[in-house]
N, C-alpha and C positions, 0 to 999 in steps of 0.2 A: 289432719287436715289434708287438703291438696296444696301440694307445693306452688306457689304461685309465682308466675314468669312475665317479666318487662318486656314483651312482644313490640316493643317500640326498638329496631334494629340499631345496635352500633355499627354502620360500617366503618373497617379498620384498614387503613390505608399505610403501605408503608414506604412505596414510590409515589413520585408525581403522575406518573402513568395511572397508576391503583387509585390515585385520589380520585383523577378524571372519571373513572369508572365509577367510583363509590357516590361522587355527586352524582350520574347519572341513574344510578338505580334508589339512590334517597328520594329524587325527586320524580321518580317515575311510581316510585310506592308509596311516595304522600307521607310519610314519616319516619322519622329515626336522625341519625348525627352522621355527620363525615369525622371519624377521629384519624386524624395523622401524625406520623413521627414528625417530633421536633426535628429540624435541620432538612429534614427530606423534604417534607411535604409543607406547602403554604396554602394560608386562605382556607383554613378547614373551619369544624364549628367548634372540635375536641381538640388540642394539643397534648403528647405525651411523652414522655423522655427514651422509658424502658419498656417493649413491646411485650413482655410476657410479664411481666406487672402490672402492666395495665390490663392485657388479656384475663389473668387471674382476677383484678378486681372487678371488673365487669362481669366474668363467671357468677362470684359471689353474689352480687348487687341480683342474679338472677336476668340481666338482661341479654338477650338474641342478640350474637355474634355474627357478622358476616365479614370474614377475613378476606381481602381481596388479597390472596396471596399462596402459596404454596399450604398443599393440608399438612405437612409436618410441622409447621410450624407455629400451627392451633395444636396437632396431636401432641406434639413437646413441649410446650407451653401449659396446656390445659390437664396432661395426664398426671401429675403430682395429685389433684385436685379431684380425679375424677371417684367415687364411693358406691354411689345410688343412681341408678337410670331414671329412676324416677323424682329424682332433685336436681337432672339435670335440663339447663335450658336450651333453648335451640342454639347450633353452632355450625354454622356453613363455610365453604369454603369457595371463593367464586375465583376461577382464573384471572388473572392480568388482564388480558385480551378478550374476556367475555367469552369463551369460548365451552366451560365449564362451569354447574353449577351440583355443588357437592356438600348435601347435608351430614354432618359427620356425630352431633350427640345430639338428643332430645327430638328425634325422630317423632315420634308420637306428641311432643312436647309444643309443636308449632314448627322445628324446622321441615319435614317434608312438604308443610302447608306453603311455608316462604319461600323454597327450594322452587316449587310449582310456580308460584308468583313470579318471583324473579327471573326463571327460566322463560316464560311467556316474552317480560319484557326484552330479554335478550335477543329471543327466537333462537333459542336452544332448547333439544332435551334435558329435564333435572335427571342425575345421577342418582337415580334414589335406589339404596341398595337394601331397603327392606323388604323381607320377602313375601310380607300378608300384604303388605300395600302393593308390593309388584303385581302378585297370583290373582287378590283378591277386589284391589282396588280402595279396601277400607281396611281401615283399623277398628279392631271390636273393642281393643283397651286403649284408645282413644276415641269414643264414640262424640258424636256433634254435641251441642251445647242445648242443656236438657234431658241429658241421659248421664246415668253411670253406671260402671259395672260392678257387679257387687261381690265376685267373688276375683278379682285381680290375681290372687296367688294363685288360681289353676289356668288362667289365660296360655303360660307357655305350654303347657302340655296339652292344652287345647288344641291349641291353633298349630303345635310340632301335627296332632294327628288329623287334623284336615290337611296340613301341605304333602303327608303322608298319602292323602287318598280318599279319609275317612269323608260320608256326607252328613249333614247336617239339619237336622228336623227342626224350623223354626217354632215355636210353640208362642204365637201373639202375632201383634200388627208391631212393623217396626219398617218403614217405608225406605228408609236409608241402608236399611239391610240386603233389601229385596232389588236397591238399586245396584248393589257390588254384583260381584261374579263367586261368591261361595256358591259351591256345591249343597243347591237347597234341595232337600228330597222329602217327603214325607213320613220315608222307611229309613234314615237318616242314623246312624250309628250313636251321632252324637245331637245335645238338643241344646237351641238356642230359646231361654225362655224370655221373654218379655211381662213383667209382672210389677204391680207397685207391693207383692208382699214379702215378707223377712223367709225367702226362699236362700237356702246354703249355699245350691250347687256343688259343682264336683270337676274333676279333671273331664268329666264326658258331659258335664252340665253347663253351661257358663250363663251367668244372670243376667238382665239386662231391665234398670228400671229406670222407665221415665219419669220425669217430673211433674206426675199429675196429680199432684196432693199440695194442698195449701191447710199450712198448719197458722193456725189464726190462738193467740196469745192474749192473754191481759194478766197483771199483778200490782199488786198495790207499790208506792212511792219505796225504792230503794229495797227492794226484795230482793231474798238470798237468790242469789243468779243458780247455788246448786239446787233448790227448791224448784225452780221451776224446770231445770235440765232433769232433775229425777222426774217430775210430775209426766212432762213429755213424751223421756224414753218408757215409763212403764205403761201409758195409753196406749203408745204403739204396738208394744209387745204386748199387752193384752186385747189388741184387736189384729195383731199380728203382719201389721205393716213395716216396711222398712224405712230407718231415716234416710234412705240413698233417695228415695222416691219423692221426698220431700222437696217443692219447688222454691221455699220459702219462709219468714216466719212474717209474718201480718199480726199489726197491732192500729189501733189507734195513736193520731200525731201527738198527742200530749206524752206518747211512750217512748219517742225518737230518742232521747235519750237516758233510757230505763237502761242501767249496765245489764241486769238481768236479760234483758230482750235482745241485746247486742252481742254478748257474749253467748248465748244459744246460737244466734246468728252463725257465730264464728266458728261453735263447737259443729256447727250441722255443715257448714261450708257450704252456706247459700246465704242469699242477698236477705237483707229485713227493709221490707216497704210498710208505708205506713198512708193512714186512710183518714179524711176529717170526719168529724162526727155527724156531720149531715149528710155522707157519703154513707157512712152506717146503716145510721135512723133507713137507709131505704130497706135495707134487707128485713124490717123488722118483723114483716110476716112470715117469712120464711124460717124464724128461731124458733127453736125448739125449745129455750128454757129466757124467755124476754123477761127483763125486769125494771121497774119502776125504779128502782133505787138506783142502778147503774145513769138510767138517763136521769136522774136529778142530779147525779155527778158530774158525769162527764159528757151528757145531749146525743145520746144513743139508747138503745133498749137490751143493747147488747156489746163485748168487745170482742170477744173469743170467737163469737159463734159468727159476727156480722163481718168481722175480716176475714174468715175461710171462708163466707159464702162470696163478699165483698172480689175475693181475690179470683176465683171458678166462674164466678160470673154465672148469667141467668141459665145459659145450658149446664152447671153444674150441680153437685148438688152437696147436701151436708152428711157426710161418711160417719164423723163422731160427733154426738151432743159435748156440750159443755161438759168436762169433766175439771175436779178442783182439788187442789189443797188451801192450806190453812191460807197465804197468801197472793194462791198464784192459778189463773184457769188456762185451759187448752181446750182447741177445737179445731178437729180437722172435714177440710171440704176437699171433692173429690172432681176432677174435671175429666174429658174423654179426652183431650188432649194435653199437649206440652205445653207447661201454664208460663208464660211470656212474661217473668216479674218485672221486666224494665219498664213496661206498658202500665203499671198499675200502682197506684198511690204514686209516694215518692221516699226516696231513700231518705236517710237521716244527711243532712246537710253539710258540709265540712268546709272550713275553712283555713288554711295554711300561709301566714303571715311569715314571711320569706324576706330572708334578706342576701340581697345578689353579693355583698363585699363591695370594695372601693371600683371596682366597674370591670375589670378585667376579666375573663371566663376560669383562666385558671388560679383566679383567687377566688371562685364563687363554690361554695361547698358541695360534696358530690349529691347528699342528700337531700339538695335544692333542688338540680335536676333532676331527681327522681320521683321530686313532690309534683314538680311543674309537668314532667311528662303526663303526670295523670290526672290534672285538675282539666275542670271543662273552662272553665273563665278567669281570666286575668283582670286587676283592678290593679290602676298603679299610674305615677306620675309617666308622661305618653314616655321620658327617654329612658326609663328605667325599663317602659317593657319593649323597648329598640334593643337594650343592649340584652334581651334574651336570647337574641338573634333564632337561630330557628326553634329554638324549643316553644318559641311564641305560637310556630306556624298552628294553625287548624284548630287554635282555641280562639272564642269570644273575648274581646279586648275590650278594657273598659277604659278607657286614657284619660286623665286628667291632667288640672294647670296645678304650678306651684299656690300653694295657698288654700287651696282645696283638699286639703285630708280628711276633714271633718266626713263630708261627702264621701270620699274615697272611702271610707270606712263605713259608713252607712250604707252605700252599694254592695260591696261586699257583703255584709250582713246580710244583706235583701237578699240578694243570690243563695247564700249557703243556706237559708231559713227555707227558701224555694227546693231544698234538694238538691241544688248542685253543687259542684266539687270545685273550690274555688280558690286561687289565690293570689293576695296581696301583698303587693313585691315591693321592696323598699331597696333603696341603696345601704352598705353599708351593713351592721346587724339591726336587725324590726326591733331590739328591746332598748336599742341605745339610741334616744332622741328621733325616736321613729314610732310610726304605726300600731305597734306591740301596744301600748301604753293606754294609747286611745282607744282601741279597740276594748279592752277592758273596762274601761271607764265609761264606756258607751253602755255594756252590757251592765253595768254596778248603775246606773241609772236610772235601768227598769224600765225601759219604755216599751218595748217590745218583748213578750214573752216566747214567742217563737226565737228570737235572738238564744236563750241562752238552751235551748234544745239544739244549738249546731255544734258540731265538734270542732275545738277548737285548738289548733297545735301550731308552736311559733318555731319556725327553723332559724339556727343562729346563721349567722352570719362575718366577716371578718372585717368589723369598725374602723375607720379611717382614723383612729388613736391607734389602733395594732397594728395598721399597712404603712403608718409613718413613723411608728418605732422602730420597724421589721428593719426600713427601707435606712436608716441611719445608723443602725447599730442597737441597742436596750436601754435608750432614755429612761423604759418605765420597768429596770430591774428591783425598783423600791415602792416606796408607795406613792400611791398617785390619786388624783380624781379626775371627774373632768366637769367643766362649768361651761355651759350657753352662755353667751354674752346676751343674746337677742331677749329683748323685754318686751315683745309683744304679747307673750302668754305668763310674763313673770315678773315682777315691780322692778325696777332696776334697784330699790331698797334692798331688796332681796337676795340679788344677785351682790351687792355689794359688800353684804353682808359674808356672804359663800367667800367673795374673791379674799376679804382681809383674813377669816377663819382656815382658808388654804395656804394662805403666804404665812402665816402665823406659824404654822404644822408644818410649813416646811416641804409641802407634796410637791410631785412633778407632777405642771395640769396642764391639760388636754382644753384647750378654747375650742369649744364649737361654734358654729356661726358670729363668728367673731368680729364682721362689719356686714353691712351692706349698703345699696346705695345711700340709702340716707339717715345712716347708722354709724358712725365711727369714732364719736367720743368713748363710746366706751372700752374699746380698746385702747384708748390712749390711757385713760382711768385708770384702767386693770395696770396697766406697765407701772405706773405711780405708785401704787398701791404695793406690786410687787417688789420694785425696789426701796421699797422702806423695810424691807425684811431677807433680800438677798442680796450678793454680788452684783456691781455692774456688769458682771463680766459671764454671769451666767447664760448657758449657751440656751438660745431659743430653735428649734428647727420649724420649719415652716413646710409642709406637705401639700402640693397642690397636681392637684389631676391626679390623685393618683390611684394605679391601673389602668389608666385612660391615654390615649397620645397626647401628647405634650407635658406628662408628668416629669416633676420637679420638685430636689429637695434643697433646699438655701438652710443654711448656721448664721447663725450672726449674735450678736451680742444683747442682752434684756435692753441697756440702756441704747440699743441701736433700732429697736423694733418700733416701727411707725405704723398707723393705719393703711398709709397708701400702698404698702408692700403686703396686702391681705387683698383677699375678696370673699367669698362665699363659697368657693369651691378650694381653698385653701384652710385646712387644720393647722393648728398652733400647739405648739409642745415646746413647755416651758420647764428648764430642768430644775432641779431643785440648787440647794447650795452645794450639795455633793456631787452633782452631774459632772462629768470630764471628758473631755473631747481629746481623740484619739487621733494628730495627723498623718495621713497617709501619702504616700511618695507621690501620686497624681494629685497634691492640691488640694482634694477632698481630704473629709474628717466621719471619721466616727463618734458615737455620742453614746454614753452608758451612763447609768446609775449605779454604785457599788452597793451592794448590799450588808458589808460588813465582814469578807470571809478573810482579810490582810488581818484582820483585829483576830479571828480565829485562830488562824494559822502556828500563831504563837504558844497555842497548847499544847504542840506536837513537836519535841524535842529530834526524833528522828523516826525515820521509815526505814523498814529492810528493803532488800531490791525490787520487791514484787510490788513496793508501794504502800504494802500494809503497815498499820501506825504498831514500832516497836516498841515504843514507851512512851508513854504521857506524863505531862508533869504534872502531878497530881496536886502540889500545892495551889498552881494558877487553875488549874480547873477546880479546883472547890471555889 
């Protein structure tokens, strides 16, 4: 499969002046983020401590990197990762004064195009060194959308011959090729063949496949993915057609979540798009094998043929009628032009339930950033969407107030069911007192069948209890539990039962939703219950505004905890009977809960100078 790259650039600045240019380029380009070195650059979207480590992390993610720095910094930092040029994302060096834009890596994966755009913004000439681009103005190994090179292994020898002076005969129609400066001749020694056929090509013949074929498929529920794949490849082979000429995999909308269909699209490296039954039924007069049985089952007379024909439109034709295996079918349509799949039907909707962590960008998981960059819509509480900063730019925002949780999830599911890619944004971790559980609860109610066809993924975040624990030491070092003190959704009787059980079990406890303006007695009651089972001097930690402006950590005794010390922005950690404080020289303290390693230590009588166990007290160990 073709390597996928994230072309939302990371503009990496190492100095304050570099950050000014990075911000200017990001704003002019209309996408991306400014990444700045901590301690040198302020007010950036993403901060980092180690330059080389950060560059390598971006490179491994497939991010486009625009370094506002010397080219040598990028070369030295990324050279250990270079192995296959087909797997390199775009990497560019831009002079800090804006006088030069140099694509270093991934020239035919977007770096050259990005360099041209940025150089126009800076009103300078891009320093593109790719020979074929400079000489001919096009890159045959990086054709435009809707085209694929059939024999990339022969490209190097082919283009070398062209650069040496050989002319090229164009066999077929490709306007973008004619628009370049290739030495086209009817008597060319080399051939550039444009075809949907499976032509092998050679060092003297490059094959270009336009995406003019539509692959319509159908299958039984939970059909084996290999069966569908085998059927399709055998059909293409019999007809002498290249898989690289397939524009997309098309089917009826009820198959959007079918594993075999999605796996086939991924294998062919093409989109999967889906049509409503009514839309497919319009193709009935053009079907070669209409079926009343299929109509009774799904509401149209043909899934695979109907899908193939709908994709190519009225000007296209059914090139291959329905072919079938035991549990799958396929048909092939042909268009006279490249098929623009993004305008056809809809994709399988995606819903990502993401957690921002406590609030600070540096506590946000890189996977969350990657996911949010790729979605079309953001749904969440207004404040959470604001915390995304530049990541939210260019997205359709659907902001709601506190208390509208179910509405948020419904909107997110509705948008995803329409084929959109949606991020449902939560604070902390989405699976801990957040929207992930409600998402699955609504699915479980079975209100809408199309919700169940949405591809749902939960992306974790750092929870408030993890953040508070890390700030104060390691109070969660042994068994712990979390309890929400809000009785809006859970009866107080159930909460009180859990409080007693946790207190008797001597768990470290994290209290969520400890108080609100109308609800304060619950925390006071919780303290009373805990004092019945653990010492009055048990450490209590109050983490407020974690990861945000005004963050504070307070440590007090259990018998000192009162509701007026806490608000809804506070997470409360109550230690167990074994939790301990360590006083620091500045007057603050660490808190930790030991796991019992001290008890284990007496098993070892002595160690050698390397730290290896030399002798074990066998009797004690037994």
